[in-house]
Each structure stands twice: as structure tokens, then as C-alpha cells.
C-alpha positions in Angstrom: 93.5 156.7 147.5 89.8 156.3 147.0 87.8 159.5 146.1 87.1 161.5 149.2 83.5 161.7 150.4 82.0 164.7 152.0 80.9 163.8 155.5 79.9 165.7 158.6 82.6 166.0 161.2 80.8 163.4 163.4 80.4 161.0 160.4 84.1 161.5 159.4 85.3 160.8 163.0 83.1 157.6 163.0 84.6 156.5 159.7 88.2 157.1 160.9 87.4 155.1 164.1 86.1 152.2 162.0 89.2 152.2 159.8 91.5 152.5 162.9 89.7 149.7 164.7 90.1 147.4 161.7 93.8 148.2 161.4 94.6 147.9 165.1 92.9 144.5 165.1 94.7 143.3 162.1 98.3 144.4 162.9 100.6 145.0 165.8 100.4 148.5 167.1 103.9 149.4 165.8 102.9 148.3 162.3 99.8 150.6 162.0 100.7 153.8 160.3 98.6 157.0 160.3 99.4 157.3 156.6 97.7 154.0 156.0 94.7 155.0 158.1 94.3 158.1 156.0 94.7 156.2 152.8 92.1 153.6 153.7 89.7 156.3 154.8 90.3 158.3 151.6 91.3 161.4 153.4 94.5 163.5 153.7 96.9 163.1 156.6 96.1 166.7 157.6 92.4 165.9 157.9 93.2 162.7 159.9 95.4 164.7 162.3 92.7 167.3 162.8 90.5 164.6 164.3 93.3 162.6 166.0 96.6 164.4 166.7 98.6 161.2 167.2 98.4 157.4 166.7 98.0 157.1 170.5 95.0 159.4 170.4 93.4 157.4 167.6 94.0 154.2 169.5 92.6 155.6 172.7 89.4 156.6 170.9 89.1 153.2 169.3 89.6 151.5 172.6 87.1 153.8 174.4 84.5 152.9 171.8 85.2 149.2 172.2 85.0 149.4 176.1 81.7 151.2 175.9 80.4 148.5 173.5 81.6 145.7 175.7 79.8 147.3 178.7 76.6 147.6 176.7 76.8 144.0 175.6 77.6 142.6 179.1 74.3 141.9 180.8 73.9 141.2 184.5 70.3 140.1 184.8 69.1 139.1 188.2 66.7 136.7 186.5 69.7 134.6 185.4 71.9 132.6 187.8 75.2 134.2 188.7 77.0 131.5 186.7 74.9 132.3 183.6 75.7 136.0 184.1 79.4 135.4 184.5 79.5 133.1 181.5 77.7 135.7 179.3 80.0 138.5 180.4 83.2 136.4 179.9 82.1 135.3 176.5 81.4 138.8 175.3 84.9 139.9 176.4 86.6 136.8 175.0 84.9 137.3 171.7 86.4 140.7 171.5 89.8 139.7 172.8 90.1 136.9 170.2 88.9 139.1 167.3 91.1 142.0 168.4 94.2 140.3 169.8 96.6 143.0 168.6 94.6 145.8 170.0 94.2 144.1 173.4 98.0 143.4 173.5 98.7 147.0 172.5 96.5 148.4 175.3 97.9 146.1 178.0 101.6 146.0 176.9 102.7 148.5 174.3 100.6 151.3 175.9 100.8 150.1 179.5 102.2 153.5 180.5 99.6 155.6 178.6 97.4 157.3 181.2 94.4 157.7 178.8 94.3 154.1 177.7 94.8 152.8 181.3 91.9 155.1 182.5 89.7 153.6 179.8 90.4 150.1 181.1 90.1 151.1 184.7 86.7 152.8 184.1 85.4 149.6 182.4 86.5 147.4 185.2 85.0 149.7 187.8 81.7 149.7 185.9 81.7 145.9 185.7 82.5 145.7 189.5 79.5 148.0 190.3 77.2 145.8 188.1 78.3 142.6 189.8 77.9 144.1 193.3 74.3 145.0 192.3 73.3 141.4 191.6 75.1 139.6 194.4 73.3 138.6 197.7 75.1 140.8 200.2 74.1 140.7 203.8 75.4 144.1 205.0 77.7 147.0 204.3 80.8 145.3 205.6 80.2 142.3 203.3 79.7 144.8 200.4 83.1 146.4 201.1 84.8 143.0 201.3 83.2 141.7 198.1 84.0 144.9 196.3 87.7 144.4 197.1 87.5 140.8 195.9 85.9 141.8 192.6 88.4 144.5 192.0 91.3 142.0 192.4 89.5 139.4 190.4 88.9 141.7 187.4 92.6 142.5 187.3 93.4 138.8 187.5 91.1 138.1 184.6 92.7 140.9 182.6 96.2 139.6 183.2 95.3 136.0 182.6 93.5 136.7 179.3 96.4 138.9 178.0 98.8 136.1 178.8 96.5 133.6 177.1 96.4 135.7 173.9 100.2 135.4 173.8 100.5 131.7 174.7 97.3 129.7 174.4 98.1 127.1 177.1 94.5 126.0 177.4 91.3 126.1 175.5 89.1 129.2 175.5 86.4 127.3 177.5 89.0 126.3 180.1 90.2 129.8 180.4 86.6 131.1 180.9 85.9 128.4 183.5 89.1 129.1 185.4 88.1 132.8 185.7 84.6 131.9 186.8 85.8 129.3 189.3 88.3 131.8 190.8 85.7 134.4 191.6 83.1 131.9 192.9 85.7 130.4 195.2 86.8 133.8 196.5 83.2 135.1 197.1 81.7 132.0 198.9 83.2 132.8 202.3 81.9 136.4 202.2 78.3 135.8 201.1 75.3 134.8 203.2 74.3 132.1 200.6 76.2 130.1 198.1 76.1 132.2 194.8 76.5 129.1 192.7 75.5 125.8 194.3 75.8 124.0 190.9 79.4 125.0 190.5 81.9 123.4 189.8 80.4 121.7 186.8 80.8 118.1 185.9 84.4 117.5 185.1 85.4 117.3 181.5 88.3 115.5 179.8 91.2 117.8 179.0 90.6 119.8 175.8 86.9 119.0 175.6 84.9 122.2 174.9 81.5 122.9 176.5 
């Protein structure tokens, strides 16, 4: 065990979250041991458990931090086209999913029944839906309600599809992203006063060709 450093409680918590995030990204959830988290952080198990009483609590805190970061990095700028905004948001999330495959699979499968983890994911999806609603050309309140329902279903679709893709990569990452973007554009077109993406679909590419 490395020599213990004296840190403030906030700094110690941040350090433990960093170590936890690294281990949850590197290994399946079942293989991450609290003893290893403590060892890599250079603290006793007792100190680790004072900050996080269980592995689930540590994982939930790690995932909450990741969700907050993804929201901060996902920009919906009205100055950009809707397709540009969707591409940017999808790329931010796919970057995280690929780099943290084990953590994403743990949140969506191993801990699918954990109410805290599921609330974190639901909160992020709700925030993304609210941001998308703010940049879409909506004619009236009825259209807003209908579009909100479509976005809610689409975000769940994206989540399920991406989790499946992390398990079995049946297409390229670019194809996965474009399938998700095409799905929401096709679902929204009948509900909007103007076409949100007249330049979509893009020119067809040969299978396996990346953008």
C-alpha cells in the first residue's frame, strides 16, 4: 500500500471516486473489490467505508459524476444545425461508453434493479430531453407534448441499442451513431412545422466506411 496522504474529506472523496472510476472502467463490476480500491488509494478499508458504505454506493457516486460530466459536455447550441447538435451529443456519449464499457454494462445490467443508479440515468435522460425540446422548432403546446414523448422513447432506444452494441459490435461506431440520429429525425418529422434536418439522410456510404 502506498503511504497515506493527508487530505481534506472532500479531496479524499474525490480521490476515491477517481480510483473507483478507473477500476470500474477496467474490470467487470463483480471483479472490482473494495479492498483493491482502498489499496490503490493508499487508505484503510475503514476509511473507504466511511466515505462509501458499499461497492454499490461507490459505483453510484462514480456514475453520478460521469452523468454530470456528460451533461456538461453535451452542447445543444441553436447556432448549429440539429444534426450537428445530435452528432456532437452522440459522440460525447459514445466516447464515454467505449472508454467505460464495463461501467456502462454494470449500470444497465448488473445494477438494473438498483434504484439509485437507475435514478441517475433517468435524471440524465430527462435533462437531455429538456435540452432538445428547447432547440426544436415547435409550433404549439400540443406539438411539444407529442415531441417530448417521442424524445423520451428515443433516448431509451439509444440507451438499449448502445448497451447491446457494447456487448456485440454488429456495426461500426459511425453506423450506430447514424442509426440513432436517423431514428429520431424520422420520428420527429411528422410532428414539426418544418423539417428539422433537410440535409438528412446523408449520402450513402459503403458498408464499414467511417465518416
